N, C-alpha and C positions, 0 to 999 in steps of 0.2 A: 503492500500500500504506500502510495506516494506521501510525503511528509507536507504537512498543510498546518497554519495557522490560521484561526478563526476570529476574527474581531465582530462583536455583536453589541449595537447600541441599544441602550434602555431608553427608550423615548417617552415612558409614563411615570418618569418619577415625579414631574411637576414642578412646582415653584417650591424652592426649599426657604422655610422661614425660621429665626431664631428659636431655637429650643426643639427643633425637629429631631427624630430619630432617623438619622439617614441610612441606617443598617435597616430599618423597618419599610421605609421608602422604596430601598431598593429591592429588596425582597418582594415587598407588594408588586414592581415595576416587572420584575423578572415573572411572577405568577400570572399577571395580567398579559403578558405575551405569550402566555404558555411555554414558557421554558422552565427549565431545573439546572441549579449549579452543580458542577460536577467538581470531584476531588483534581486540585492543582490547577483550577481556574484562577486567573488573574483578574482581579476587580480594578478597574480603574476608573478614579473619580476626579472630576474636575475641583482644584484648589477652592474653587468659587462656592460650591454647595457646602464643603467643610465650613468655610469662614461665615458663611451665612448662618448655619446650623449653631454655630458657637458665637452667634452674635457679634461677629468681628466688622460690625456696618458702622460708620463714623460719618456724622453729618458735620461738614465742615464749620457750618455755624456754631457748632459747639467747641470748636478749636481756636485757640489762643496763640497767634504766632509770635515767636521770641525775636529778639532783634537779629538773630543769627540767621533764622529762617527768611526774614524780610531782606536781608542781605543778598542772600542764595537767590532769592524770587526774582530780584533785580537782574541777576545774569541770566537767570533760565527764563524768564517771562512767564512763570507759573505762578498760580496763587500762593502767597505765603504761609496761608493754613495748611494747604496740601505739601507743602514743602516739611512744615513742621510735623506732619505725620508721617512722613517719610523719614524723618530724623529719628523718630521715636524707635522704629525698629532698625536703625541703622547703626553700625559701629563705626565706620567711616565713608566719608563722602571720597570717591574717587575722580568724578567727572562733573562738573555743573555748568553748563551752558544752555545756548538756545536749541541745540542739537538732541542733547540727553543731560539725564541726571541718573550718573550710575554710583550705586553704593556697594558696599560689603556689608552684608546683614551681619547681625549679631550670632545668627546660626551658620555664618560661614559662605552663604550663597553670595555671590555678584551678581545684580540684576539690575535693570532699570526701576527707579521709582520704589525700591525696596518691596517690590511685589505689589505696592497698593494700586488698586484698579478700580476703573469706572464701569468697565462693560458689563453686561447682563445684571446690572445692580439698579434697582428702582429707586427714582428719588434723584433730583436736578444735582445736587450738591451731598451725595452720599457716595462714599468711596468703601471698599472692603479691603482690610488687611489682611495678611498671612496670620495662620496660625501661628502661635509662640513655638509649639512643639509638635512639628509636621511628623515625625517619625511615631509621635507618641498617638497622635490623632489618626494615622494609619493603622497601627496594631491594635487601637481600640476597635475601630470600624471592623478589623479583621475578625477579633474575637466576638465581636456581636454577630455578624455574618455568619461564622462556624456555628456559633449557637442555635441561630435561627435554622439553619440550612443542614448541619450534621455534616457537611463537608470540611476537607482540609483546603483551606484557601490562601491566597495571598493577595494583597491589596497596594494599590500605587496610588498617591495623590500626585496628580499632574499639573503643570503651569507651562505656559508658553513663553519661551526666552529667544531673545535673538543670539545669533552665534557670531565669533568673532572670523571675519575674513570671508563671510558668506551673506547671500542676501535672503532676506525672509525669516521668518520664525519657525520653531519646532516645538511640538511638546515635550518636555523632560518631565522625569520623575523629581519631586522635591520630599516626598515622604513615602516611605519603603516598610514593608512588614511581610513577613513570612518567607522571603528568599534571599538568596545571595543576588546583590544588584550586578555583580561583575561575572564574569566567565573569563577565568586566566588558561590561556592557552600555552603561555610560556614554560618552556620545557618539553612540550610534545612535538610530533612531528608531522609534517604536513604529508601530501599526497606522494611527494619523491624524496621521502627520509630527511628533508630539511628540517632541523631543530629550529623552531620558532623562538624568537627573542622579545617579540614587542606585542603580539597579540593580547591584548587584554580590553575585552569587549564589555562595553557599558550596555548591558541586557536590559536592565529597568527601563532606560531612555529609548532603545528601541520598541520596547512594549508600549510605553507612551505613548511614542509616536505611531505606531500601528492604531492605538485605540482612537486616536487623533483623526483618523481616517473616516471614522464613523460617528464621531462625536461632533465635530467641528468646532468654531470659534463665535460665530456670530447667533443668529437667530433660529439655529437649528432647533434648540430645546432637548440636546442628548447630552446630560451632565455625567453620564457614566456609562462605560462598556465591560463586557466580559472579553477577555482574550484568551483563547482555548487553544492547548496544542505546543505550547512553547516547551519543546523537549529539552532543551538545555537548562532549563530551570533546577537549581539545587535548593531544597527548602532549609530552613534555619529553625532551630527549637525555639520553644517561646522565650526562654530566657536570654536567647541572643537578638530579640528584637529591639535592641536599643542601637542607634546611632548608626543605621544601616546607610543612610543617605551621604554619612560622611565618607564613606567608602567612595564615592564618585566625585568627591571634591578635591580638587587638583592641588597638591600641596606648592607653594611658591616655588620653593628650591627645584621642584620637576618642570615648572612652567616655561617652556622653551619660547613664548612668543611675548610674555610679560614687559621684557627688557627692550624688543625690538620697536614698540611703536608708541 
């Protein structure tokens, strides 16, 4: 039988509100579509529904901008209250101008606007922040889904990121639970016996990107997907579901490009 990976979009989740149980909403959507979860399914969910369920929605009218935020706002031409919100989750501002506000977040991720986002959020001045513990949120969702379904599962919380030296955005894994996000081929041999030295595949990002093909980014209304048939997935035990997303963060001393531009 030929190898195949299937991505199934969950279209009946509905709009998520603060306090909602995301696991129950997903199980309801799966049932409504006549589907069933299987062992080793990977559930990919949009960061946005996790943020909404956790109540991480902020109306800018409630934010007081500091002097530093106002100063950065002049350079970026952004609302100083938005800058203040971005600074709240940032460890360091790496770039601030009209083109981009790039920050290093407290959790180690480097991204635009600290992940603070307006898309698919109701309210003219309402923005969503990222969860503070992304792996913890993924693990909690995994355990709830396993309890409700009786299956052994994995979970990815995905978000859209720009990529250095490439046009366009791709869905990345920012919260991971249930499996090793990296497939390490180093030391193994290829078809012709050559010993591989650098093959270190970001499987979690590949799965997140595959899920985005059925989830979309705009008005599709598909905030989650089941990715089935990932044969290279290696499960991790419950007590190992801590800091999995850190495995896909490149340490500064290994970054070949940081000093070039």
